[in-house]
C-alpha positions as CSV (number, residue, x, y, z in Angstrom):
1,X,0.0,0.0,0.0
2,X,1.4,3.3,-1.0
3,X,1.3,6.6,1.0
4,X,-1.7,7.9,-1.0
5,X,-3.7,4.7,-0.3
6,X,-2.9,4.9,3.4
7,X,-4.1,8.4,3.5
8,X,-7.4,7.4,1.8
9,X,-7.9,4.6,4.2
10,X,-7.3,6.9,7.2
11,X,-9.7,9.4,5.8
12,X,-12.3,6.6,5.3
13,X,-12.0,5.6,8.9
14,X,-12.9,9.2,10.0
15,X,-16.4,8.8,8.4
16,X,-17.3,5.9,10.7
17,X,-17.6,4.8,14.3
18,X,-15.6,1.9,15.6
19,X,-18.7,-0.3,15.6
20,X,-19.4,0.6,12.0
21,X,-15.8,-0.3,11.0
22,X,-16.3,-3.8,12.5
23,X,-19.5,-4.5,10.6
24,X,-19.7,-6.4,7.3
25,X,-20.5,-4.1,4.4
26,X,-23.9,-5.6,3.9
27,X,-24.9,-4.4,7.4
28,X,-24.0,-0.8,6.9
29,X,-26.6,1.9,6.0
30,X,-27.1,2.8,2.3
31,X,-25.0,5.9,2.6
32,X,-22.2,4.0,4.3
33,X,-22.2,1.3,1.6
34,X,-22.2,4.0,-1.1
35,X,-19.2,5.8,0.6
36,X,-17.4,2.4,0.9
37,X,-17.9,1.8,-2.8
38,X,-16.4,5.2,-3.7
39,X,-13.4,4.6,-1.5
40,X,-12.9,1.1,-3.0
41,X,-13.0,2.6,-6.4
42,X,-10.4,5.2,-5.4
43,X,-8.1,2.4,-4.0
44,X,-8.4,0.3,-7.2
45,X,-5.6,0.1,-9.7
46,X,-7.9,1.5,-12.4
47,X,-6.5,4.1,-14.8
48,X,-9.9,5.7,-15.1
49,X,-12.8,5.7,-12.6
50,X,-16.3,6.7,-13.8
51,X,-18.6,7.6,-10.9
52,X,-22.3,8.1,-11.7
53,X,-23.8,10.3,-9.0
54,X,-21.4,9.2,-6.2
55,X,-23.0,11.5,-3.7
56,X,-26.6,10.5,-4.4
57,X,-28.2,9.2,-1.3
58,X,-25.7,10.8,1.0
59,X,-26.8,13.3,3.6
60,X,-25.6,16.9,3.2
61,X,-23.0,16.8,5.9
62,X,-21.5,13.6,4.5
63,X,-21.4,15.1,1.0
64,X,-19.5,18.1,2.2
65,X,-17.0,15.9,4.1
66,X,-16.5,13.6,1.1
67,X,-15.9,16.5,-1.3
């Protein structure tokens, strides 16, 4: 894992409580699953990432924090 990926993971952790981090993805809320999908895309080795409405379904505060 490179420094950029480590930074993304640390930032990801700041969005969740410790109990949320311990849950399987399928048990997270819709917005938490959506955020997880965006973070997973950012951590992929893809050259291009196409995101269709990545903030749809996220509450206002979470959108601001993500952007």
